[in-house]
Each structure stands twice: as C-alpha cells, then as structure tokens.
C-alpha positions in Angstrom: 6.8 18.8 -11.6 6.4 19.4 -15.3 7.1 17.9 -18.7 10.2 19.3 -20.6 9.0 18.9 -24.2 11.1 18.4 -27.3 9.8 19.1 -30.8 11.8 19.0 -34.0 11.9 22.1 -36.2 10.4 20.1 -39.2 8.0 17.2 -38.9 9.4 13.8 -40.0 5.9 12.6 -41.0 4.2 14.2 -44.0 0.7 13.8 -42.6 -1.2 13.3 -39.3 0.5 11.0 -36.8 -2.1 8.7 -35.4 -0.2 6.6 -32.9 3.1 6.1 -31.0 4.6 3.4 -28.8 7.8 2.7 -26.8 9.8 -0.4 -27.4 12.3 0.5 -24.6 13.0 3.7 -22.6 15.2 4.9 -25.4 13.3 3.9 -28.6 9.9 5.0 -29.9 7.9 3.9 -33.0 5.4 6.2 -34.7 2.8 5.6 -37.5 1.0 8.2 -39.6 -1.4 8.7 -42.5 1.7 9.0 -44.8 1.8 5.1 -44.4 5.2 5.2 -42.8 6.4 3.7 -39.5 9.3 5.6 -38.1 11.8 4.5 -35.5 13.1 7.2 -33.1 16.4 6.6 -31.2 16.5 9.1 -28.3 20.1 8.3 -27.4 21.5 9.3 -30.8 18.6 11.6 -31.7 18.2 9.7 -35.0 15.0 9.0 -36.8 14.7 6.3 -39.5 11.9 4.8 -41.7 11.2 1.3 -40.4 8.8 0.4 -43.1 6.3 1.8 -45.5 2.8 0.3 -45.3 0.6 -0.5 -48.4 -1.4 2.5 -49.7 -4.7 1.1 -48.5 -3.5 0.9 -44.9 -3.7 4.1 -42.8 -2.8 3.4 -39.2 -5.2 4.3 -36.4 -3.7 2.8 -33.2 -0.7 0.9 -32.0 0.0 -1.2 -28.9 3.2 -3.1 -28.1 3.1 -6.6 -26.6 3.3 -6.2 -22.7 6.8 -5.6 -21.6 6.3 -7.5 -18.3 6.2 -10.7 -20.4 9.6 -10.2 -21.9 12.6 -11.7 -20.2 15.3 -9.4 -21.7 17.0 -6.9 -19.5 15.8 -3.5 -20.8 12.3 -4.9 -21.4 12.2 -4.5 -25.2 9.1 -5.8 -26.9 9.3 -7.7 -30.2 5.9 -7.4 -31.7 3.1 -4.8 -31.8 -0.5 -4.7 -32.9 -1.4 -2.1 -35.5 -4.9 -1.2 -36.7 -6.0 0.7 -39.8 -8.9 2.6 -41.4 -9.7 -0.3 -43.8 -10.7 -2.7 -41.0 -7.5 -4.6 -40.7 -5.6 -5.7 -37.6 -1.9 -6.3 -38.3 0.7 -8.0 -36.1 4.0 -6.3 -36.9 7.5 -7.3 -35.7 10.1 -5.0 -34.3 11.9 -4.8 -37.6 8.8 -3.8 -39.5 7.8 -7.2 -41.0 4.0 -7.9 -41.0 3.5 -11.3 -39.3 -0.2 -11.5 -39.9 -3.1 -9.5 -41.3 -6.6 -10.0 -40.1 -9.9 -8.6 -41.5 -11.1 -7.5 -38.1 -14.0 -5.0 -38.6 -16.2 -3.4 -41.2 -15.0 0.2 -41.4 -12.1 1.5 -39.5 -10.6 -0.3 -36.5 -10.4 2.5 -33.9 -8.3 1.0 -31.1 -6.5 -2.1 -29.9 -5.0 -3.2 -26.6 -3.1 -6.3 -25.4 -4.2 -7.6 -22.0 -1.7 -7.5 -19.2 -0.5 -11.1 -19.7 -0.2 -10.9 -23.5 -2.6 -13.8 -24.1 -5.5 -11.8 -25.6 -5.9 -8.7 -27.8 -9.0 -6.5 -28.0 -10.1 -4.3 -30.9 -13.0 -1.9 -31.4 -14.3 -0.4 -34.5 -16.6 2.0 -36.4 -19.0 -0.9 -36.7 -19.7 -0.8 -32.9 -18.1 -4.2 -32.3 -15.7 -5.2 -29.5 -13.7 -8.3 -30.4 -11.2 -10.4 -28.5 -8.4 -12.1 -30.4 -5.7 -14.6 -29.5 -2.0 -13.9 -29.5 -1.8 -15.4 -32.9 -4.7 -13.3 -34.4 -7.5 -15.9 -34.1 -10.9 -14.5 -33.2 -11.9 -15.7 -29.7 -15.2 -13.9 -29.2 -17.3 -10.8 -30.0 -17.7 -9.2 -26.6 -20.3 -6.5 -27.5 -22.2 -4.8 -30.3 -23.2 -1.2 -30.1 -25.0 1.1 -32.5 -22.3 3.8 -32.6 -18.5 3.7 -33.1 -16.4 2.6 -30.2 -13.4 4.9 -30.0 -11.4 3.3 -27.2 -11.0 0.3 -24.9 -8.9 -0.9 -22.0 -8.4 -4.0 -20.0 -9.0 -4.3 -16.2 -6.0 -5.0 -14.0 -6.9 -8.8 -13.8 -7.7 -8.9 -17.6 -11.1 -10.4 -16.8 -13.1 -7.2 -17.8 -13.0 -4.8 -20.6 -13.7 -1.1 -20.4 -15.0 0.6 -23.6 -16.8 3.7 -24.8 -20.1 4.0 -26.5 -21.2 7.6 -27.2 -21.3 9.5 -23.9 -21.2 6.3 -21.8 -18.6 4.1 -20.4 -19.1 0.3 -20.2 -17.3 -2.3 -18.0 -18.0 -5.7 -19.5 -16.7 -9.0 -18.0 -15.3 -11.4 -20.7 -17.3 -14.3 -19.3 -20.4 -15.1 -21.4 -23.8 -13.6 -20.3 -22.1 -11.6 -17.6 -23.9 -8.3 -16.7 -22.2 -5.1 -17.8 -21.8 -1.9 -15.8 -22.9 1.0 -17.9 -23.0 4.7 -16.8 -23.1 8.1 -18.4 -19.7 9.6 -18.0 -19.6 12.8 -20.1 -21.8 15.3 -21.8 -20.0 14.7 -25.1 -18.7 11.7 -27.1 -15.9 10.0 -25.2 -12.7 9.8 -27.3 -10.1 8.4 -25.0 -9.9 6.2 -21.9 -7.3 4.3 -19.8 -7.4 1.9 -16.9 -4.3 1.6 -14.7 -3.4 -1.9 -13.3 -1.5 -0.5 -10.3 -4.1 1.9 -8.7 -7.2 0.4 -10.4 -8.4 3.8 -11.5 -10.0 4.8 -14.8 -9.5 8.1 -16.7 -11.6 9.4 -19.6 -11.6 12.3 -22.0 -14.3 13.5 -24.3 -15.7 16.1 -26.7 -17.2 18.0 -23.8 -13.6 19.3 -23.2 -13.2 17.6 -19.8 -11.3 14.7 -18.4 -12.5 12.6 -15.4 -11.1 10.1 -12.9 -13.2 7.1 -11.8 -12.8 4.1 -9.6 -13.6 0.6 -10.8 -17.1 0.9 -9.4 -18.0 3.8 -11.7 -17.8 6.4 -8.9 -16.5 9.8 -10.0 -13.4 10.8 -8.1 -12.4 14.0 -10.0 -13.6 16.1 -12.9 -11.7 18.8 -14.6 -13.2 22.1 -15.7 -14.1 22.5 -19.4 -11.1 23.4 -21.6 -11.1 25.2 -25.0 -10.8 22.0 -27.1 -11.9 18.4 -26.9 -9.7 15.9 -25.0 -8.3 13.6 -27.8 -5.8 11.5 -25.9 -5.2 10.4 -22.3 -2.8 7.9 -20.8 -1.7 6.6 -17.3 2.0 6.5 -16.3 3.0 2.9 -15.6 3.2 3.4 -11.8 -0.3 5.0 -11.7 0.9 8.2 -10.0 0.5 10.5 -13.0 -1.4 10.7 -16.3 -1.0 12.8 -19.4 -3.9 14.5 -21.3 -3.7 15.6 -24.9 -5.8 18.2 -26.7 -5.4 20.8 -29.5 -1.9 22.4 -29.0 -2.1 21.2 -25.4 -0.2 18.6 -23.3 -1.2 18.4 -19.6 0.5 16.5 -16.8 -1.9 15.5 -14.0 -1.7 13.8 -10.6 -3.8 10.6 -10.1 -6.2 12.5 -8.0 -7.1 14.7 -11.0 -5.3 18.0 -10.3 -2.9 19.4 -12.8 0.9 19.5 -12.3 1.8 21.5 -15.4 0.4 22.6 -18.8 2.5 22.8 -22.0 1.3 24.6 -25.1 3.3 23.2 -28.0 2.5 23.9 -31.7 1.4 20.4 -32.5 -2.2 20.5 -33.6 -4.4 17.9 -31.8 -2.5 15.3 -29.8 -4.2 12.0 -31.0 -2.2 9.5 -29.0 0.0 9.5 -25.9 2.3 6.7 -24.7 4.6 6.5 -21.6 8.0 4.9 -21.5 8.2 1.7 -19.4 10.2 3.6 -16.6 7.5 6.3 -16.4 10.0 9.2 -17.0 9.0 10.1 -20.6 6.0 10.5 -22.8 5.6 10.6 -26.5 2.6 12.2 -28.3 1.3 11.7 -31.9 0.4 15.1 -33.3 -2.0 16.2 -36.0 0.6 18.3 -37.8 3.0 15.4 -38.4 5.2 16.0 -35.4 6.0 13.5 -32.6 6.4 15.4 -29.4 8.6 14.0 -26.5 8.3 15.1 -22.9 10.6 14.3 -20.0 9.5 14.6 -16.3 11.6 17.3 -14.6 11.5 19.3 -11.5 10.3 16.4 -9.4 10.4 17.6 -5.8 10.8 15.9 -2.4 10.9 17.3 1.1 12.2 15.8 4.3 12.7 17.9 7.5 15.1 20.7 6.5 16.0 19.3 3.1 14.5 20.3 -0.3 15.4 17.9 -3.2 14.6 18.9 -6.8 15.4 16.9 -9.9 16.3 19.7 -12.2 16.8 17.6 -15.3 17.1 13.9 -16.2 20.6 13.6 -14.8 20.8 16.3 -12.1 19.5 16.7 -8.6 19.7 20.0 -6.6 19.6 19.8 -2.8 19.1 22.7 -0.4 19.3 22.8 3.3 16.8 25.4 4.4 18.4 25.8 7.8 21.7 27.2 6.5 20.9 27.6 2.8 23.7 25.1 2.0 23.3 23.7 -1.6 24.5 20.6 -3.3 24.5 19.4 -6.9 24.4 15.7 -7.6 25.2 14.6 -11.2 24.4 11.2 -12.6 25.7 9.2 -15.5 22.3 7.8 -16.4 18.8 8.9 -16.5 17.1 9.2 -13.1 14.1 6.9 -12.7 13.1 7.1 -9.0 14.2 9.0 -5.9 13.2 8.9 -2.2 14.4 10.7 0.9 13.7 9.8 4.5 15.4 8.4 7.7 18.5 10.6 7.0 19.2 9.0 3.5 18.5 10.0 -0.1 18.1 7.0 -2.4 18.3 7.6 -6.2 17.7 4.9 -8.8 18.9 5.5 -12.3 18.5 3.3 -15.4 21.4 1.1 -14.3 22.6 1.9 -10.8 21.3 2.8 -7.3 22.9 5.7 -5.4 22.5 6.0 -1.6 23.5 9.4 0.0 23.7 10.2 3.7 22.3 13.7 4.4 25.4 14.3 6.4 27.9 13.5 3.6 26.7 14.2 0.1 30.2 13.6 -1.4 30.5 9.9 -0.7 27.5 7.9 -1.9 27.2 4.2 -1.9 26.7 3.0 -5.5 25.8 -0.5 -6.7 24.5 -1.9 -10.0 20.8 -2.9 -10.4 20.1 -6.5 -11.2 17.2 -6.1 -13.6 15.4 -3.5 -15.6 14.3 -0.2 -14.1 13.1 0.4 -10.6 9.4 1.0 -10.2 9.2 1.7 -6.4 11.4 2.8 -3.5 10.3 2.3 0.1 12.5 3.4 3.0 12.7 2.4 6.7 15.1 3.2 9.5 17.8 0.6 8.7 16.9 -0.7 5.3 15.2 0.3 2.0 13.3 -1.6 -0.6 13.6 -1.6 -4.4 11.0 -3.1 -6.7 11.5 -3.8 -10.4 9.6 -5.8 -13.0 10.8 -9.1 -11.6 11.5 -9.0 -7.9 11.5 -7.3 -4.5 14.9 -6.4 -3.0 15.7 -5.2 0.5 19.1 -3.4 0.9 20.9 -1.9 3.8 22.0 1.7 3.4 25.6 0.5 2.8 24.4 -1.2 -0.4 24.3 -4.8 1.0 21.5 -7.0 -0.3 19.7 -8.2 2.8 16.9 -10.4 1.2 14.8 -10.8 -1.8 11.5 -12.5 -0.7 9.5 -14.5 -3.3 5.8 -14.6 -3.6 4.3 -17.2 -6.0 2.4 -15.5 -8.9 3.2 -12.0 -7.7 3.5 -9.3 -10.4 5.9 -6.9 -8.7 5.3 -4.2 -11.4 1.8 -3.7 -9.9 3.1 -2.8 -6.4 2.9 0.7 -5.0 3.2 2.7 -1.8 -0.2 1.6 -0.6 0.4 -2.2 -1.1 4.0 -2.4 0.3 5.3 -1.4 3.7 8.7 -1.8 5.3 10.0 -1.5 8.9 13.4 -2.3 10.3 12.4 -6.0 10.9 9.3 -6.7 8.8 8.2 -6.4 5.2 4.5 -6.5 4.3 3.1 -7.0 0.8 -0.5 -7.1 -0.2 -1.2 -9.9 -2.6 -2.6 -8.6 -6.0 -4.1 -11.9 -7.0 -6.0 -12.2 -3.7 -6.4 -8.7 -2.3 -7.7 -10.1 1.1 -4.2 -11.5 1.8 -1.1 -9.7 3.2 2.2 -11.5 3.1 4.6 -10.8 6.1 8.3 -11.4 5.8 11.3 -11.2 8.1 13.6 -8.6 6.7 16.9 -10.3 7.7 16.0 -13.7 6.2 13.3 -13.0 3.6 11.3 -15.9 5.2 7.6 -15.6 6.2 7.0 -14.3 9.7 6.0 -16.7 12.5 4.2 -19.9 11.4 4.5 -18.8 7.7 0.9 -18.1 7.1 0.0 -14.8 5.6 -2.5 -12.5 7.2 -6.0 -12.9 5.7 -8.8 -10.3 6.1 -12.5 -11.0 5.3 -12.6 -8.0 2.8 -10.2 -6.7 0.2 -7.3 -4.8 1.7 -6.7 -1.4 -0.1 -3.8 0.1 1.9 -1.3 -1.3 4.4 1.2 0.4 6.7 3.7 -1.0 9.3 4.6 1.0 12.3 8.3 2.0 12.3 9.4 2.0 16.0 9.6 -0.5 18.9 10.7 -4.1 19.1 9.9 -6.7 16.5 7.5 -8.6 18.9 5.4 -5.4 19.2 5.2 -4.7 15.5 1.7 -3.7 14.3 0.2 -3.5 10.8 -2.5 -0.9 10.1 -4.6 -1.4 7.1 -7.7 0.0 5.3 -10.1 -2.3 3.6 -12.5 -1.8 0.7 -15.2 -0.4 3.1 -12.6 2.3 4.1 -12.5 0.8 7.7 -9.2 1.1 9.5 -7.9 -2.0 11.4 -4.8 -2.8 13.5 -3.4 -6.3 13.7 -0.5 -8.1 15.2 2.4 -9.1 13.0 4.2 -11.8 15.1 2.1 -14.4 16.8 3.0 -17.9 17.8 0.4 -20.6 18.1 -2.6 -18.3 18.1 -4.6 -16.3 15.5 -3.7 -12.6 15.0 -5.9 -10.3 17.0 -7.3 -7.6 14.8 -8.9 -4.5 16.2 -11.1 -1.9 14.3 -9.9 1.6 14.9 -12.0 3.8 12.7 -14.3 4.2 9.6 -14.5 6.3 6.5 -10.7 6.5 6.3 -9.2 8.5 3.4 -5.5 8.2 4.1 -3.2 7.2 7.0 0.4 7.5 8.1 2.5 6.3 11.0 4.8 8.7 12.7 8.5 8.3 11.8 9.8 8.8 15.4 7.1 7.2 17.6 4.2 4.8 17.1 1.5 7.4 16.7 -0.9 6.8 13.9 -2.6 9.6 11.9 -5.6 9.4 9.6 -7.9 11.7 7.7 -11.4 10.3 8.1 -14.8 11.8 7.2 -13.7 15.4 7.4 -11.7 14.9 10.6 -8.0 14.6 11.5 -7.5 11.8 13.9 -4.4 10.9 15.9 -4.1 7.7 17.8 -1.4 8.5 20.4 -1.0 4.9 21.5 -2.8 2.5 19.2 -1.4 -0.5 21.1 -3.9 0.4 23.9 -6.3 -1.8 21.8 -4.3 -4.8 23.0 -3.9 -3.6 26.6 -7.2 -2.1 27.7 -9.6 -1.6 24.9 -11.8 0.7 27.0 -8.9 3.2 27.1 -8.5 3.4 23.3 -11.1 6.1 22.6 -9.5 8.3 25.3 -6.1 8.1 23.6 -7.4 9.5 20.3 -7.1 13.2 19.4 -9.7 14.6 16.9 -10.1 17.9 15.2 -12.0 19.3 12.2 -10.1 18.9 8.9 -12.0 21.6 7.0 -8.7 23.6 6.9 -7.4 21.0 4.4 -10.4 21.4 2.0 -12.2 18.6 0.3 -10.7 15.1 -0.2 -7.2 15.9 1.3 -4.4 13.3 1.3 -2.1 12.7 4.2 1.5 12.6 2.9 3.7 12.3 5.9 3.7 12.5 9.7 7.2 13.5 10.9 7.8 14.5 14.5 4.8 16.6 15.5 4.2 17.9 11.9 1.8 16.5 9.4 2.0 17.2 5.6 -1.3 17.2 3.7 -2.0 17.6 0.0 -5.3 19.3 -0.8 -7.6 18.2 -3.6 -6.3 20.9 -6.0 -2.7 19.9 -5.4 -1.4 22.5 -2.9 0.6 21.2 0.1 -0.3 22.4 3.6 1.3 21.5 6.9 -0.2 21.2 10.4 1.1 20.3 13.8 0.0 18.7 17.0 1.1 19.0 20.6 4.6 17.7 21.2 3.6 16.2 24.6 2.5 12.8 23.3 5.8 12.3 21.5 7.6 13.4 24.7 5.6 11.0 26.7 6.4 8.1 24.3 10.0 9.1 24.5 10.0 8.9 28.3 8.3 5.5 28.3 10.7 4.2 25.7 13.6 5.2 28.0 11.8 3.7 31.1 11.6 7.1 32.7 8.3 6.5 34.4 8.6 9.2 37.0 9.3 11.8 34.3 6.3 10.5 32.4 4.0 11.0 35.4 5.4 14.6 35.9 4.8 15.4 32.2 1.2 14.2 32.4 0.6 16.3 35.6 2.1 19.3 33.9 0.1 18.9 30.6 -3.3 18.1 32.4 -4.5 16.2 29.4 -6.8 13.2 29.9 -5.6 11.6 26.7 -2.0 11.6 28.0 -3.0 10.0 31.2 -4.9 7.3 29.3 -1.8 6.7 27.2 0.3 6.4 30.3 -2.1 4.0 31.9 -2.1 1.7 28.9 1.7 1.8 28.5 2.3 1.3 32.2 -0.1 -1.7 32.3 1.6 -3.1 29.2 5.1 -2.8 30.8 3.7 -4.1 34.2 4.5 -0.9 36.0 1.9 -1.2 38.7 2.6 2.0 40.6 2.6 4.2 37.5 -0.5 2.4 36.2 -2.3 3.1 39.5 -1.5 6.8 39.3 -2.6 7.1 35.7 -5.9 5.1 36.2 -6.7 7.3 39.2 -6.2 10.4 37.1 -8.9 9.3 34.7 -11.3 8.1 37.4 -11.0 4.4 36.7 -11.7 3.4 40.3 -12.3 -0.3 39.7 -9.0 -0.7 37.9 -7.2 1.2 40.6 -8.7 -1.2 43.2 -7.6 -4.2 41.1 -4.0 -2.8 40.8 -3.9 -2.2 44.6 -4.9 -5.9 45.0 -2.1 -7.0 42.7 0.5 -5.0 44.6 -0.4 -7.0 47.7 0.4 -10.3 46.0 3.7 -11.8 47.4 5.1 -13.2 44.1 6.4 -11.1 41.3 5.6 -13.8 38.8 2.0 -13.9 40.0 1.7 -10.1 39.6 3.2 -10.3 36.1 0.8 -13.1 35.2 -2.2 -11.1 36.6 -1.2 -8.0 34.6 -0.8 -10.1 31.4 -4.3 -11.4 32.1 -5.5 -7.9 32.7 -4.2 -7.0 29.2 -6.0 -9.9 27.7 -2.9 -12.0 27.2 -4.1 -15.3 28.6 -1.4 -17.5 27.0 1.3 -15.2 28.2 -0.1 -15.2 31.7 -0.2 -19.0 31.8 3.3 -19.2 30.4 4.7 -16.9 33.1 3.2 -19.1 35.8 4.3 -22.4 34.3 7.8 -21.1 33.7 8.0 -20.1 37.4 6.8 -23.5 38.5 3.5 -22.2 39.8 1.4 -25.1 38.5 -1.4 -24.5 41.0 -1.8 -20.9 39.9 -1.8 -21.9 36.2 -4.6 -24.4 37.0 -6.6 -21.9 38.9 -6.1 -19.3 36.1 -7.8 -21.7 33.6 -10.5 -22.6 36.1 -11.3 -18.9 36.5 -11.5 -18.5 32.7 -13.6 -21.7 32.4 -10.9 -23.3 30.3 -11.9 -26.7 31.7 -10.0 -28.8 29.2 -6.7 -26.9 29.7 -7.1 -27.0 33.5 -7.6 -30.8 33.4 -4.7 -31.2 31.0 -2.3 -29.4 33.4 -3.6 -31.3 36.4 -3.1 -34.7 34.7 0.3 -33.7 33.2 1.7 -32.5 36.5 -0.2 -35.0 38.7 -1.6 -32.5 41.1 -4.9 -30.9 42.0 -6.9 -33.3 39.9 -9.6 -33.4 42.5 -9.6 -29.6 42.6 -10.4 -29.4 38.9 -13.1 -32.0 39.0 -14.7 -30.5 42.0 -14.9 -27.0 40.4 -16.2 -28.6 37.2 -19.0 -30.5 39.1 -20.0 -27.4 41.0 -20.2 -25.4 37.8 -22.5 -28.1 36.2 -24.7 -28.3 39.3 -25.2 -24.6 39.3 -26.7 -24.8 35.8 -28.4 -28.1 36.4 -26.4 -29.9 33.7 -24.9 -33.4 33.4 -21.3 -34.1 32.5 -20.8 -35.0 28.8 -17.1 -34.3 28.4 -15.5 -37.7 27.9 -12.1 -36.7 29.4 -13.8 -35.5 32.6 -15.9 -38.7 32.8 -12.8 -40.8 32.4 -10.7 -39.0 35.1 -13.7 -38.6 37.5 -13.8 -42.3 38.1 -12.3 -43.1 41.5 -11.9 -39.5 42.5 -13.7 -38.6 45.7 -14.6 -34.9 46.3 -13.9 -33.5 49.7 -14.2 -29.7 49.8 -12.6 -29.5 53.2 -9.5 -31.3 51.9 -9.5 -29.3 48.7 -9.7 -26.0 50.5 -6.9 -27.1 52.8 -4.7 -27.9 49.8 -5.5 -24.5 48.3 -4.5 -22.7 51.5 -1.3 -24.7 51.7 -0.4 -23.7 48.1 -0.9 -20.0 48.9 1.2 -20.4 52.1 4.0 -22.1 50.1 3.9 -19.1 47.6 4.3 -16.6 50.5 7.3 -18.6 51.8 9.1 -18.8 48.5 12.5 -17.1 48.7 12.6 -13.5 47.5 8.8 -13.2 47.4 7.6 -9.8 48.7 4.7 -7.6 48.0 5.1 -4.9 45.4 6.5 -1.5 46.5 3.6 0.9 47.4 
C-alpha cells in the first residue's frame, strides 16, 4: 500500500500553506500566509479563490464541523473554524463568509478542533492557554494554563477529555472542573503535532526529535519510530483508525496503526505543516511550506484469500491473480473504490455510490446495488451474508444483493465501529456498544431483532475485541471476546431463561481469530501461539479444556505480532515491522471436527488411534459427551486415563431408558435445565424430582411434586433427613406448609421408588445402551 501523490507544477498559493481541510471526498479548502482561502475541486481539477482574508489575519489552523453531524448524503460540512496569528478565532461558512470573529488568545492561536459531536470547540495558543468554546463562539472555560506555547490539541473519543502538548510532554485533561490530568514525557524534543483516533482510541505524536510515536489512552507507548532527518511537523489519523500519515520536510509517510511504515514519498514540498484525510479515508491533502497543496490517493491496497491475490492498482481498478494457474482478471469501476474485502468465496467492493459482489468462480457477472447513504466505512463477511457499515446504519446483505436486515442500536455511532467491535456469523450479529464498552448487543441476522430474551450481553470489564465462531448450528453459537485486562473469555449467544455462562480461556491475549472452516480458536498470547481445538469443551467437561489446547513458542513471529487470519490449517501473522509470515498446524484436528460434523464416530476413533495425540482424544471425548455418544465417549475417556468418567459412562449404558441416559449425559455436561426438560418431556416425573433432590434443588423438587401430585412424601422425607444430618430446623415456609398432615414412612417411600424403577424397565422400547 502506498500514496500516489499529485503536485501541481506551480503553486497556487504565493506563500506558506498552513492548513487544509476536506468538505467532501471531492473538495478541499486550503489557507495560507498569502491571506487567501482556496477551493480545490478534485473532479474537475479546478482551483478557485474562495475569499481573501484581511491583511492582519494569517491562518494557522483549520477544522471543519464534524461530518457525522450533517444529514446530507455526501457528508458535506457547512462551517469551519479558522485560527490566526493575531489571536483570533473565526467561524467561516462554506462560501467564505466570516460568521463570527472572536479574540481568543494573546499571541497566535496555534490549533483548533471541534469535538466529535460538534457542541464544543477547543483552541490552544502561544500564551499557553487551552480554551473551550461553544458552537456559537462563546467561551465556556479555560481548561489549562501552561508556561510554554501549546502547539496542538485533540479530543478523546467520548469528548470528555482533551489531549494537548506542553513542551516535551503530553497531557490528557478531563473537561470536568478540578479533575486530575495525566501528564507524561513523550519525546526528547518539543511536540509539534498530535492526533487521537475515536475508532481505535490510540494517540499519535510527532516532535522536533524527528520521531513519531503511538500511545494508548493510558499513556503506554505502543510504538516508536527511529529518528528521521527532519522534525515531524504534521501527523493525522485516517477516519477508520487503520492508517496514519506523517509529514516532515520534503517527506510524506504512510503508516499502519501499529507504527510500521507502509510507504515513503519524497515530494518537493518543503515542510508539510498540516495533513487532512478525506471522510472516506482514501485520500490525504497536505499543506506545504513552498505554497503547494499535495494530494495523495491510497493505491496498491492488497488482500489475500487462499489462492487469490487482490490488488487495487488505482482508484478505479482492481487486479486479481489466481496463484494456482496464474489466471488474471481486471475489474474496472465507474466510481472511486472505498473499501474491499475477500473471503468465503466472494469479493465485496464498495465504491462511493455502489456495492459490487463477485463470486471467485465467475468474475464477469457481479451483483451490483446502490448504496443507501454516504460512503462505506467497514465490510465484514460471513459464510452466507456480509455486513456494510456507513455513517448512519448497519446493513446485512446476502451475496445476491438482498438486504436481510438493518438492526438499530439507540445512541450508536456507526462510524466508530471496526473489525474488533463488530462480528458476523451466518445467523448472528454482535456489536460492541461504544457508549458502554462493557455491553455487547446480539442480533438475529434474518430479522435484525435481539437474540433470545432481548437483553444484551454485559461483562464486568470493558470489552476490547469480539469474535463470533463461524460454524455449527445457531443454538451452539459462541462469542469469544477480550476485555481491557487482555483476558480471553467464551460465552454463549443463545440462552433461554438462564444467564449466559461465560468461561475464561486465557490471559495476556494480543489477538485472536476463529477458523473459517471449523470452530477452532487461535490466539497470540504472552509470546505463545495457542490453538483451542474444541473450545466448547468448556461447556461439556471443563477439566478436559486444558488438554484440548495446543501451545507453541511464538518467537518466530518476532515482538508484538498480530494474528490476521486462520484459514484451514494455515495462520497468517503480521510482524511488528509490517512483514507477513505464515504458519501451519496439524490437519488432524480439522479432520476430526469434520468427522464429528458428519457423525462418522467410528472414523473419528480410528483417526485418533492413528494420530496418537492426547489432545485429539480429549477433543473426541468432549464432542462425544456433548452429542451423547456413550460408546465413543467411553473409548476416548479411557484413552486419556479418565477412569472415573469411564466407570460413570458404563453405568449410564446399563440404564434401560434412552431418555434417562440422555438426561444423565446432559447433567454430566452441566446442563441441568436440559436434563430436567428431557425427563419431563418424556413423562419421567419421578426421575425429574430425584434429579433435583440429588442437586439439592429443594424448592424445584417440591414444586414438581405438588404440580404433578406425586411423591410429595418422598421430597419431604429427603428434606427432613438432610436437615437432621446438619442438626437444623425447617425454616422454608413452603416445606412447613406442605409437611402438615404428611406422615413419613421410609419403607413405603422405598417401595414406591422401587416400583417407579420397575415401571421404567417395563416401558415399551426401553433397552440398555449397546455395549
């Protein structure tokens, strides 16, 4: 990936250009020391003078009103803030008319930024003051006062904090009065430029020490560049937070969010003083010291999936190569390409007005449909559907272009969603709530309605990354997520009448990915590559879970690697310096999951015997127990020396009733409600009562006995014996009520119990399990 730059032969400004800003993806404004504001139309390649400022006003910074708060299709802003060297703050309309002029600072105003909702505006100046203004230009507060000039400022994603520079330090200050600021030394030279991205919540900074750095919101250093030849004078995030651009003397650099450099351009521009991205994230504009305005377009974006290599050669052309047979295809588009994604046998391309869906088998007949609003900010694919996100909504489409659903979340800013906060499977959509990061909303794909009882999943800590498994039935769907402590959890998606059971799988997780063909889960954690061959073992037999995990040292991937994909038995990892490496695991786990998915249990046993791998036996034991395959489970448990469980399974096989065996297996897997439901549905009321007595669910046992008018004396007798054992008195009002007039005769009770077991054995079609 690189920036294809464009620079006019002669500069349109007579002096230094101090700032630039995009009104729409095709229109740019620039302001310079020649007191002129120019309008650049990129469609017609025309440049015109919008207005000429008074001689005493030399612009220093420009920021357009947030585009997310405009209702027009195309997202064009109507007003921008302009600061000047004489201490003024100007609110200027799109046609160049100055709405308001405010005496903001003593000395030059060095930077200005709207917050993300457009309600407040911040300015910083040579006088060391940080001030917050209303939308109409009224002073709200003076946030801070420093002894040195403050060159740059930025708002936090929630607009409740402000990041600003002071010498070599960075400061994060909440806007609430008397709130404590977070201050840290960030560079060895004066910091000149900063930015804070609302999507990934990361901070970038550039300084006179000729370096740029990436920080998280807790002031932890994530990446630092080597020292360049000249100071970093401009730095800016792309809207989606995946890239950022760095400007210096005769230098424009494109970087990944992790800090490594995609490409370096060396235009003849002098120092680049200001960088601005278009709202669709495909173009940048830079304000240059020699009077030029430089434009750059993202090209050579590259995607890989199995044997297909996809390269966006220019803004309207994609080249595709099949590496198996070297077949090549060219895809031309009418409009500028905004986003593209390949996976699950389909290529999805979003342009500025349309969406194109190509099957990897037939490139010549795409499905094309018009986009409803604005530009697409995110594409997420699944087996049957794909998801598009724009500035207003979330849309789920089938690959034939049919709109399946468009779920609504109150207060959700869809422009802040990314790959880490949205996940899609063939039946479920998961979205992490940005306003409450502990909450994950779960939707049915076909209807767009909330899953189950309609309540979102709530964790006790902020959720940073979510990922749905891609295979299996809807009832078995699982959500893996990483919280702020970098702990990995697995939770159920569809539950009815009970709370979701959440299981902790690992700690110190850097990145994770589900396999696209089977429900294996991969993660990079604390210098190790970890593969959970069958994560669902946590819900079957938790003691088996550690035995189903494959671990190996991840030093081959270098420091801070990122897991990109897990396709088949191959993993793709990006190293900290940007290079991509691949690794593979044994194909046996995938083969085992395939056998189980096809109910080929004998083949699964033969595979495990051939492989002689304990982890495969553990997976088979868990899967057989989950599917109530007693014979296979017995063999698998015996192979891993689980003698007590083998004995239990042999006991189950002797039970005469299939329903009782299924209920006992459900209980073995911890599914108490399912076990009771199986018994009640089969009319085995006595077994359901005894199940609850065994689990000490006294109230439920009494409720069943009263409801079905049977074995009331059995329940009360067991309850009394239990209390006598612990030398306790009855305090439960319901038991006190129903105990009146009930005589306890253990001989009679035992006779009734024996009679119930005899009736079970005599039920038609009841035989012991096959040995």
